N, C-alpha and C positions, 0 to 999 in steps of 0.2 A: 491370182487373176486379174483383179481390177487393175492393178499395175502395167500388167501387160498388155490389157487391152488400150489403156490412156496411151502407153507409149507406142504402141501400133498406131493409134490414131494421131499422135505427134509427129510420129516418124512419116506419117504417109503426106503430112501438109508440108513438112520439109524438103521432100524428095520429088513432089509432085510439081508439075507448072502450076501459076497461078489459079488455069481455067480448069483445072483437073479436080473433078468433085472426090471428097475422102469417103470412103466406104461407108455408105447408109447402114450398113448392117451393123457394123463395129457401134456407130453413133446411136441407132436403135439400143444396143444392150447397155451402152454407158449412160443413157437416159432413164432408164429402168432403175440403175442403179443411184442416179442423181436424183431419185425421187427420194429418198433418204439420207443420202451424202451431200452436204455441202461443198465438202472438198471435191467430189467429181463435179457437181457442178459449175464450180469455179473452173474449174481446170476445162473440162469440157467448153465454157464459155470464153475463155480466153484463147483457145485454139481455134474455134471457130471464128471468132472475131476478128482473128489474124488473117483470113481470107480475104483477098482482094476483091475479085470478082464473083461475088457470091450467087447464086442461085437463089429461086423463090423458097426450095425447099429448106436449103441451108440457112436462110433467113428465117423460115419457120421452127427448125432446130434451135434457133438463138432465142427467137421468142418464147418459145416454152423453157429455155434453159431462163430467161427473166422472169417468168411467172416462180420457176422454182428458187431462183432469187428471193423472192417475195416470200415464198413459203418459208424459206431457212432463214430470214431474217426476223430478227427479234424487235425492232424499232419500228413503229406503225409508220412514221414517215418514210423510210425506205420499202417497206411494203408497198406503200400506194406507188412510189416512184418506179419501183421495178414493174408494177402492174403495167403503169400509164407507157412504161416502155415496150413492155411485151405487146401492148396494143397498137402501138405505131409499129412495133417491127412485123407483126401479123399483118398489117394493112399494106404494108411493102411487100410482102410474101404474097397475098393472094392478089396483088396489082399486077405481080411479073409471070404467076402462074395460075389463074382462078379455078382452073378444073382440074387442080391436083387434089386427089382424095386425101393424102396423108396430110399437106397443108390444110385442109378443110378440118380433118379427123383432128389434130393436133389443137386448133384453135377451139373446135367445138367442145371438148374436153375439159379444156382449161376455163372455158366461160360457165361450163356445167358445173365445176368446181368451185369456182370463187363463188361468195355469199352474194345472193342477190341484190342486198341494200347498196353494195359498193359501182353497180351499174355497168359491171363489165358483161352483160349478157345481150347486147344488141345483135350479135349475128348467130345467135343458136338457130333458128329459122332458116336463115338463108344458109348455113351452113348444113345444117341435117337434109335438106333440100337438095344441094349440090351435091352431097354425099350419095343421098341414094340415086340422084339422076347420073352419076356417071358409074355407080354399080349396076344400075338398070343398060347402058350402056357398055358395060363392061370393060370401063376406061381405069384401069388399077394404077397407073402409071407405075411407080417402081415399089407399089404394095404387092408383096409376094401373098401367098393364100395363108400363111400366119398371121401377117398382118391383116387382110382382108376379116379374117375370121375375128380378129381382136375390134376391129372397126363396128363390124354388125354385132357382135355380143355386147359391146359397150352402148350402141345406140339402144340396145332392146332395153339393156340393163336403166339406162339412164330414165324412162319411162317419159321422153319426148315427143315421141312418134305417134302418128294416130294409128288409128286401127287397120286401114291399108296399109299403111307403111311398115308396121309390125309384120304383117301377114307376108310382105315380100320380102323383106328382112329374115324371116324365117324360112322362107322359100331358098333362099340364098344361101343361107348359112346350111339347110340340107342338101345343097349342091355341092359344097366343098368338101 
């Protein structure tokens, strides 16, 4: 199944024009697999970085993969290097599409999970506030109901929201 998904992603890159985005649903499934698979992380990273004219969302996927490369690396030097790359890539992604809820969610989830002492938590408040602002405006960009539910649950479980934000998020979750 995994090989089939990887093949589909790779073929979509080779057969599509440089400006065509690959299927985000396939990339999302592969990212879930990449959480525990260095091989999937490396393969998807190679495929996405080969895209010439990348959107903010594709850059965010690349940034997420750089964070996963840090997770999978055993050498502390490379862990820090990949996290630095991730931070730069997300800066580019957010600059390209600052109101994209999925981009903000990916960066928020990475910063939430990286140990605080490493100093990669600068955007947690801004990302959380922007995500909630976009939920208020019903500006989900490419986020389908499943992703919206995932984002809301993650924010609630993160324990990084105010009581008022938690109340709003619970209302959004109930409405989905």
